[in-house]
C-alpha positions in Angstrom: -2.0 -17.2 -2.7 -2.0 -13.8 -5.1 -1.7 -10.8 -2.8 -5.0 -8.6 -2.5 -4.8 -5.7 -4.8 -7.8 -2.6 -3.6 -8.9 -1.1 -6.8 -10.5 2.0 -6.4 -12.7 1.9 -9.0 -16.4 1.0 -9.7 -15.1 -0.2 -13.1 -16.3 -3.4 -14.1 -14.6 -3.9 -17.0 -11.1 -2.9 -14.7 -11.4 -5.9 -12.3 -11.9 -8.3 -15.1 -8.8 -7.0 -17.1 -6.8 -7.7 -13.5 -8.6 -10.9 -12.6 -8.3 -12.6 -15.9 -4.3 -12.7 -14.8 -4.9 -13.8 -11.5 -4.5 -10.7 -9.7 -7.0 -10.6 -6.9 -8.7 -7.5 -6.0 -11.2 -5.6 -3.2 -13.4 -3.3 -5.2 -13.6 0.5 -3.2 -14.5 3.1 -5.1 -13.7 6.2 -4.2 -15.9 9.6 -4.1 -14.0 12.7 -4.8 -14.4 15.6 -7.0 -13.3 14.8 -10.0 -14.0 18.5 -11.6 -11.2 20.1 -14.1 -9.2 22.8 -12.8 -8.5 26.1 -15.3 -6.3 25.5 -17.5 -5.2 21.7 -16.9 -4.0 19.7 -19.8 -5.9 16.4 -20.2 -3.1 13.9 -19.2 -2.2 16.3 -16.0 -6.4 15.6 -15.0 -6.2 12.5 -15.3 -3.0 11.8 -13.4 -4.4 14.3 -10.5 -7.8 12.2 -10.3 -6.1 8.9 -10.3 -3.6 10.1 -7.5 -6.6 11.7 -5.4 -8.5 8.4 -5.9 -6.0 6.4 -4.9 -4.5 8.5 -1.7 -8.4 8.6 -1.0 -8.5 5.1 -0.3 -5.3 4.5 0.6 -5.9 7.0 3.9 -8.7 5.0 5.2 -6.9 1.3 4.5 -3.0 2.4 5.7 -0.2 -0.7 4.9 -2.7 -1.9 1.9 -1.8 -1.2 -1.9 -4.5 0.6 -3.6 -4.8 1.3 -7.8 -6.5 3.9 -9.2 -7.1 5.0 -12.4 -8.7 7.5 -14.7 -9.4 6.9 -18.6 -9.9 10.1 -21.0 -11.1 10.0 -24.4 -9.1 12.8 -26.2 -9.6 14.6 -29.9 -8.1 17.3 -31.0 -6.4 18.4 -27.4 -10.5 18.3 -26.0 -11.2 15.5 -23.3 -14.4 13.5 -24.2 -16.0 12.1 -21.4 -19.2 9.7 -20.6 -22.2 11.1 -22.1 -25.5 12.7 -21.0 -27.8 11.7 -23.1 -28.3 10.2 -26.3 -28.0 13.4 -28.8 -24.3 14.1 -26.8 -23.4 10.3 -27.5 -24.2 10.9 -31.1 -22.1 14.5 -31.4 -19.3 12.4 -29.7 -19.0 9.9 -32.0 -19.7 11.9 -35.1 -16.7 13.8 -34.0 -14.9 10.7 -33.7 -15.9 8.8 -36.8 -13.4 8.5 -39.9 -10.3 9.9 -37.6 -7.7 9.4 -34.8 -8.3 9.8 -31.4 -6.1 9.3 -28.4 -7.4 7.3 -25.3 -4.8 7.8 -22.0 -5.4 5.8 -19.0 -3.3 7.4 -15.9 -2.8 5.2 -13.2 -1.8 5.4 -9.6 -0.5 2.5 -7.4 -0.3 3.6 -3.4 0.4 2.7 -0.1 0.5 4.8 3.4 2.4 3.1 6.3 5.4 4.1 8.2 6.3 6.0 4.9 4.5 6.6 2.0 4.7 5.1 -1.5 3.0 6.9 -4.5 4.0 5.4 -8.2 2.0 7.1 -11.3 2.2 6.7 -14.6 0.0 7.4 -17.8 -0.5 5.1 -21.0 -2.0 6.0 -23.7 -3.2 4.3 -27.3 -4.4 5.7 -30.6 -7.5 4.9 -31.8 -8.6 5.3 -35.2 -12.4 5.0 -36.8 -13.6 4.5 -40.3 -15.9 6.5 -41.7 -19.3 4.1 -40.6 -22.5 5.4 -41.6 -25.4 7.3 -40.2 -27.3 4.0 -40.0 -25.0 2.3 -38.0 -24.4 5.4 -35.4 -28.0 5.5 -35.0 -27.9 1.9 -34.4 -25.3 2.3 -32.1 -27.1 5.0 -30.2 -30.0 2.9 -30.0 -28.2 0.1 -28.6 -27.4 2.2 -25.2 -24.0 0.9 -25.0 -22.6 4.5 -24.8 -24.1 4.6 -21.9 -21.3 5.5 -18.8 -18.4 5.3 -21.6 -15.9 7.9 -22.3 -16.2 9.0 -25.6 -19.2 7.6 -25.9 -17.9 3.9 -27.2 -17.2 0.5 -25.5 -14.4 -0.5 -27.9 -14.7 -4.6 -26.2 -18.5 -4.4 -27.1 -20.5 -3.7 -30.6 -18.2 -0.3 -31.1 -15.3 -2.7 -32.2 -16.7 -2.5 -35.2 -16.3 1.1 -35.6 -12.6 0.7 -34.7 -10.2 0.1 -37.9 -6.7 0.3 -36.3 -5.4 0.6 -32.5 -1.8 1.8 -32.3 -0.7 0.4 -28.4 -2.8 -1.4 -25.6 -6.1 -2.4 -26.7 -6.7 -3.4 -22.7 -5.6 0.2 -21.8 -8.6 1.9 -24.4 -11.1 -0.9 -22.1 -9.8 0.9 -19.2 -6.1 -0.7 -17.9 -3.0 -1.2 -19.6 -3.3 -4.6 -18.4 0.5 -5.0 -19.8 1.9 -2.1 -18.1 0.0 -2.7 -14.9 1.6 -6.6 -14.1 5.1 -5.6 -15.1 4.7 -2.3 -12.9 3.2 -4.6 -9.7 5.8 -7.2 -10.2 8.3 -4.7 -9.8 6.8 -2.8 -6.6 6.9 -6.6 -4.9 2.8 -6.0 -4.5 1.3 -9.1 -7.3 1.9 -11.6 -9.8 -0.1 -12.8 -12.5 -1.0 -16.4 -11.5 -2.5 -18.4 -14.6 -4.7 -21.5 -14.2 -3.2 -24.7 -15.3 -3.9 -27.0 -18.4 -7.1 -29.1 -17.4 -6.6 -32.5 -18.1 -8.6 -34.7 -20.4 
């Protein structure tokens, strides 16, 4: 029976990625202040937020393993968060159009018991977007897929047509670097992937 892992995230994409390889999760989103500290570097911010999410849930569930993550879209040293409206989404995508940007997912894995275990790492992927037209941009904005997405796009959705090249983990851009997570959890003795057997015909 696979080990149950608490996922400190409300992202359905992260849960789906883990469940694809049979890692069972219980979802318990963390409610923390995600404000950026003055002078805080982008990756350092993501690592801090992921750690604080994991700690908040681990304290409430002693003895259980908690995985938290924070994904950041970065262009030119500036983090592009979730757009508040269509205008901001258009501005973000216009900035990413025809250029490369970096997507980083910071992860924290924690268990609080007689001794506390905390692991953290960040994985980055370089994403190149083609120079898509204004008509395509407006159609994407009208679709509403950008809502709730860092950088205003979902690579697993219609915005895949905007992406010309990905250097690194594609699942990282979706929300979790799945290959790294599976290795990490296995090394910690927490969970192993469980793949369904081929069905007889």
